[in-house]
N, C-alpha and C positions, 0 to 999 in steps of 0.2 A: 343523580345523572352523571356526576364525573368520575366517579370510583367505584361505589357498591353497585349501580345499576347499569352501569357504562356497557352497552353492546360491544362497540369495539374492541373495548378491553377483554371481557369474556369470551369474545370469539376468539381473540387472536392468542390468548392463553390456552384455550381448549385445542386450537390447532397447534400452535408451537410446542407446548409440555408433552402431547401426546406422541409427538413424530419420534422414531428411533434415532434419529440424529441428536435430540437433545440430551439423551442417556449415554449414547456413545461419547459425546464432546464433555459431560459432566465426568465420564469414568477416564479419560484422556486427560482431560486436566488436572484431576486429581492425583490420579497415577503418574505423570510427568513430575509435579511438585515431590510427592512421596521420594521418587527417586533422586531427586536433585537432594533433598534431604539426608537422605541416606547415603549418599557417596561424600557429602560433604561434612559427615557426622563427625566427632572427634574420636581417633583410634586409641588415644589414650587411656590406660583402665584408671587414672586419676585425674581428677580436672582441678584445674586452680581456679577458683571462684573469684578471688580478689582481682586475679585478672584476665578477665573473660574475653579477650581481644576476638579469638577465632570464634567464640559464638555471635559476637556481635557483628563481624563481616559475615556469618551464615545468615543472620536474622536479616542484616539489610540487603544481602543478595537476593533472599527471598522475596523480600517486600519490592525491592526493585523489578525483579523478573516478573512477578504478578500484578504489577501496576502497568508495565510496558507491555505484557500479555492481555490484560485487560483494553489497554487502548486500542491495541490492533483488532481485538474482537470487537468493539463496541460498534466501529461506522458497517460491519459484517451483517449486525442484528438488524440497525436502523436505518441505514442507507436506501433499503428498499421499501421504506413501510409505505409511501406515498406513491413511487414509481410503480410499484408493484401493484397498487388499485391500477394505473393508467395500464401496465402491461396487460391485465387480465381483463380489460374493459370493464372495468366495476366503478372506475373514478368517478363518474357522473351519476351512478346511484348511489355511492358514498355521500357525496353532496348534496343530493335529494332528500336524504333521511332527516327526519326531525331531531339533529343532532345539534348542538352549541358548535362551534368552530372549536372551542377551548376544550370542549368534551372527546373530539376527535383526535386533537393534538395528543391532551394526556393519556387517551387508551392507548394510539398508536406507539409513544414513548415510554409508557411504563409496559405495555406489553411487549416491546421489542428489548427491555433491557432486563424484564425480568428474569427469563433464565440466564443471563449473564450472572445478576445478584446473585442468583442461588449458588450458582458456579462459585464466586469468591466467596459467599459464607462457608460452603462445604471444603474450604483450604483453612478454615479456623482449627480444628483440631490439630492439624499437622503442625501450624503454628504454637500451638500450646504444649507440642512436646517440646519447643526450641526454649522456653520459660526456664526451665529448670537449670539450663547451661548459665543462666547469668546472663549481666548486663543489659537485659531487656525488661521492661516494666509492663504491669497490665495497661495503665495509661498510654504509654507508648502504641501497644498493639491497637488498644482502639481507635488512637489518633489515625494511625496509619489506614485503618479500615475504612475511615469515616472519609479518610482523603480519596482512597482508591475508588468507593462509591460517588463520593461529589465526582472526581473525574470521570466516571462512567458516565454519570447522567450528563455532563457537561457535552462531552463528547457525541453523546447519545443524541442530545438535542442539535447540536452543529451537523450532525448527520441526517436529521429529520428535515431541519431547515433545507440541506442542500439536497433531498429527496422532493421537497415540495416547489423548488425552481427548476429540475429536469424533467425530462420525459422516460428517460432509461436509468435503469439502475447501474448499468456500469458508469455514466458520466456522474453520476451522484456519488457512487463508490470512490470514485478516484478524486474526485473535487475534496470529499470527506477527509480522505486522507492526507491530502495535499496540505488541507488545512490543519489537522488534529496533530501530524508527526511533529511540525517544530514546537506546538503547546504540550506536546508529550516529554518531550526532550525537555524544554525549559523546566515542566512541573519537576522531572526526575533531577534535575541539575539544584533547581531550588530547594529539593528535598537535603539534599547533601551537601550544599553550602551551608544551611543550620544544622547540620548534624553535632558539631560540637556546643551548639546553643540549645539544649535539651529543652529547658523551659520555654525559651522563647517559641520552639518550634512547636510547642504542645500548644501555645496561646493561639498561636497565628493558624495552627488546626482546628480548634474550637471555636475562632472569632472571624477572622479576617477571608479567609479561605471559603467557609458556609456563605458568607456574604457575598462576596466576588460572584460565587458557582450561583447564587440564587437572582442577582442581577442579570447574567448572562442568560440563565434561563425564561426569565421574564421579557426578556428584550429580543430573543429570539423567538419563544411562544408566541410574541405579539404578530412578528412577521408571518410567521407560518398561519396563524387564525385569518390573519388579514386576505391571506392569499387563498385560504378556503374559502373565505365568505364573500371574498370577490374575485374568483378564479379565473385567468388570463388565460389558461390553456383548455377549456372545453370545447367539446366539438371533436368527435369521432374518438373519444376518450383520450383528447391530447396527443393523438397518434398520427395525425393530418401532417403532411411534409410542408415544412417551413419555406414561406417565401425569401428569397436571398435578399431582395433587394429593400422590401420591407425591414428585413433583421438588420441592415447597414443603417436605417434610418435610425432605427431606434436605439441601436447598440450605444451602450457607454465604454469609451474606452478603447481599447483596440478594436480596428475593424481589419476582417482578412477579408482581401479583395483576391477570388481567386486567379485573374487572369494574369496579375502582377507578381513580378519577382520579389522575395523569394515564397510567396506564400502559394505560388503555383507547385513547388517540390512537395509538398505535403495536401495540398489541396486545388490539383488541378481542375479547371473550368470544366463543365457539363460538355460532352460531346454533341457537336453540331453538324458533324458530316457522318460518312460510312466510317464503319470501323474497319482496317485494313486487313489483308489476307495473311492468315498466319497469328493473327493477335489473340491473347488469350481473354476472352468473354469475362470471365469471373473477375479478372485483375481488373479488367477496364471498368465492368460496373461496380465493384467495392470502391475503388479511386474516385472517380468521378460522381456516382451515384449514393452508396451506399453510406459509406462513413459521415457523411454530414447530410444526408435525409433529413435529419430531426433539427438542422439548423448549426450553428456554432458556437453557441454559447460556452459549452464545456471547454472546449477548444480554446477559446478566448481566454476563459478564467485559469486554464492550466497554463497557458503563457505568460499570462500579467501574473499570476501567482509565484510560479517559478522563476521568473526574472527579478519581481521584487527580492525575493528573496536571495539569488545569486548576485545580487549587486553590493550589500555589505559582506557578505562570505568572499566575493572575490578582491573586494578592496581591504580586507582584512588579511587573506591568506596568500594571496598573488602578489601584492604589492608592498604590503608592510611587515609581512613575515614569509618571503620568497621561499623560505626552508621549508616550509608547511604548506605547499602547495599540494601535497596530496593529498590533504582533507578536501579541498576542493573537488577534486577529483572525485572524492567518496559520495558528494554531494551529487555528483553528476550521474554516478552510477545508482545512489537510490532514486533519482528522478527517474532514470530507466525502467528501474525496478517498478515504479507505479505507473510509467506510462506505457512499457511494453504490454503486458497483457488487456490494455483497455480497448485496444483495436484486435489483438486475436483473440482472447477470450470469447466474446460474443461471436466470431465468424460462423461457426454453425449450429449455437444454441439461438440466435435470431432466425435461422431457417426453419428449425424445430418451432419455436414459438410463433412465426407466421404460417406454419405450416406450406411450406415450400421446399423441402429439402428431398419429399419424395420427387416433385417436380425437377430438381437439380440431379438427382440420381437418374431419373430416367433420361435424360441428354446423352449425346453421344459423347461428353466428354470425358477423359479418363481419370482416374484418381489423382495423378498426379497434377493435371490441368486446375482440377479443383482445390488441390491444397496448394501449388505452388501459387496459384493468384492470390488466393485470402492470405497467404503468408507474404508474400512478398508486397501486396498493399499494407498489411499492418506495420512490417518490418521499415516500410521507407517512410512512413508517417512518424513512427516514433523515433526512428532515425535522426531524421531529420531536425523534431523537437530538441532531442537531446543534443545534437551538433549546435544548435544556438548557445547553450550554456558550454559549449565545450570550446568554442573558438575565443574567450578571453583568456584561454592559457596560450594558445598561439600568440595572440597578439603581447603577452606579458614578456614573452621570449625577445618580442622587439624593443621593449619599451623599458624594461625593468635591466639595469648594467648586472643586478646580479646573475642573470641569466643568460648573458651573452657568454655561453661556452656551449662545445660541440655534444659534451656528454649530458648537458642540459636539453639540447635541442631533440638528439634522442630519448631521451626519457618524455618529454612532451608530445613527440611521434608515438613514444609505445603506448602513450594512455588515449591514443585515438584507435592504434588497433585492440586494446584492452577494450573502450568502449563499443567498437563495432561488434566484437566476439560475443560480448555480453548481450548484446541489443539482438542477436540472433536467439540466443538461448532462452531470452525473456517472451520473444515472439512464440517461439517453437511450442514452450511449457504453456502459453497462454492456448493455442492452437490444440493440441493434446487435451488440455482440459475442456477446450467446449466440444470437441468429439464425445468423450466419454459422461459430459454433465447433460442431464435434463434440461436446465433453465441456466440464463446467463449470471445470474448471482451467484449460483452454486458454483458455475466455470470460472467465475474471478476470484472469489473467497480461497478456492482450490490451487489455484495460480498464484496466487498471493503467499499462501502457506508455504508451497514447494520452494517459490524462489526466496522466502525471508528464510528458511531453513538454509539454502545452499548462501546466500548471502551474509547470514548473521550467526549460524550453526558455527563454523568453526571459529569464528573470534569469540563467542561466548564459551565455547570449550576452553579457549586459551585463558580464558581470563578466570574461568572457574578453577583449573587444574594450576595454574601459577599461586593462586590464593590459597587451596588447599590439597593439594598435590603437587607440589611442586615437581617430584623426579618424573613426573609424564610432560612435564612443558614442552620439551625438546622436541619429544615424539609429535605432541599435537603440531609443533610450530612448521614442520614440514607440510603438514596438509593446510596450510593457510591457502595452498594456491588455488583450491575448489572454490574459496570466495573471491569475487573479482575486488570486494572492499579490500580483503586481507592480500590480495596482490598488489594492489596500489599503493598500500602503504609500506610496502616492501622495498620500494622504490624512491625514497627520500632524495631530496632536492638538496644534501648537504654540501654548501659552497667549501667548506675547508675541506672535507675529504677528497672533494674533483680537484682542486689547486693542489691538494699533495699528491695527486697521481695515483690514490686508491681505486682499485678498479670495483665495479658493483656486479652483483651476479642479477643475469637477467632469466636465471633459471625459473622462477616463480612464474614470469610473465608467460613465457612459452610452453608452462605448462598447463596453466590456465586457459589461454587460448586455445591448446589443444583437446585439454577437456571441454570446454565450450562446446567446440566444432563437433567433436566426437559426439559427445552426448546428444547434439541436436539433429547429427543424422542419423543415431539408432531410433531415436523418438520418431522421426520423419518415416524411417523406412516399416517402422510399427505401424504409423497411420496407415501409409499405403495398403499395408497387409490386410489392417483391419477394415479398411472401404474393400477391399475384395472378397472378403470372407462374409463380413457380418450383413455387408448390403450388397454383395453380389454384384458389385459393379465391375465390367470388366477392362481387363488392363490394356 
């Protein structure tokens, strides 16, 4: 019942592996890895096997890239395992089936990660091509693949746990990423930390890491099984509107009071009077009713988790090593990358899933009123949440003597402008994906893929060419302005250079702001045209 005759596992495997996107994902993944290996393949006619440093760098970059891609892809498969049942209104039918909770947990987990595991195994022939270059043994390859599979299973279990706590895939996905990203970065750092201790790393890969992963699986699996055995969210398939007063009474930790400052900046209270003339009804509905109709659990978790991570990072990068403040800004930008699409990507897909899109399109509202209302609501919430993490940088200017410089104040203010332009781009990309996607889960995944390419693509390209094609490094360096993180890292707070009177180039910041705002305007114009043509909405 748990494996061979598990109906949940059989049904999910048949549905997922027969979809066209399964084959497209596999082809794109293997093709991308093949292109990376081909671009980094040594160009010498003769190789020195006794000094295989280039081959070692190639294999390490291959494994690190595959590990990070697998970590980013795991939540997209598992975060909607249980929330999908709630959204399709089949949650109560699943609970009523004669299945043990552990059978449902194992079936959902294995079905969600089976395709991702197949994708990882399909890259094995590409790795075998690198073994003749030297520097890597078969045992190290086995250890790496075992570590990647254990990490994927752990990240999938975390995503499945988040899926059991939330009612919507969007909330489950963003909380999963918020938890998994620090763990993924810590795992990659651990692997490189023990790079020079080959036997120790192999021993840990086959002993300690599997034991820790198994303990995490059992602990989280018990939590999910208990929630399935005694579900707290039954009734209308878990889609009923949450009572805010009851939620505040049962809330643990942070409590959001929508009538108090600063909570009302991102969660204003519900309207108790008539809407003023000229107000946008879509914007008013999104801000006061739609975004928090299913409760504030996701919002509270996001705020508390982000602040919990921000406190040590702020203390380390802003006050201990103030010349590394741009790394804290990178953390703020990554948070906006995660939070921006959460509120804009479901904007239109939620209307489709509730079957209210046709009603919205038959109103007298223009396409711009519909789009601007949903976009402004999403942008306002994500921007206010991101500003909560940004204000310590302005506080550091006043508290840390090393920042007492006019040039530093200008850099801090430039970070605020960079964040505002980035938040516009993340919200617009999420809205575009929401218009073009059939479901919220697809919209969120598409948004994250596009934004990850913008944020990390130029940085990854620079790191790649610096190792394998140094002659192209300068050309790629000029394209870092596309990435907000790359732009922030080009504005270092170097106290020595400031006091010596050296000038700093502001062109990357200006180019990035211009790029983000121009791309956002083009996407919005395209959406307006799509509304007028595809859905025949009058201008």
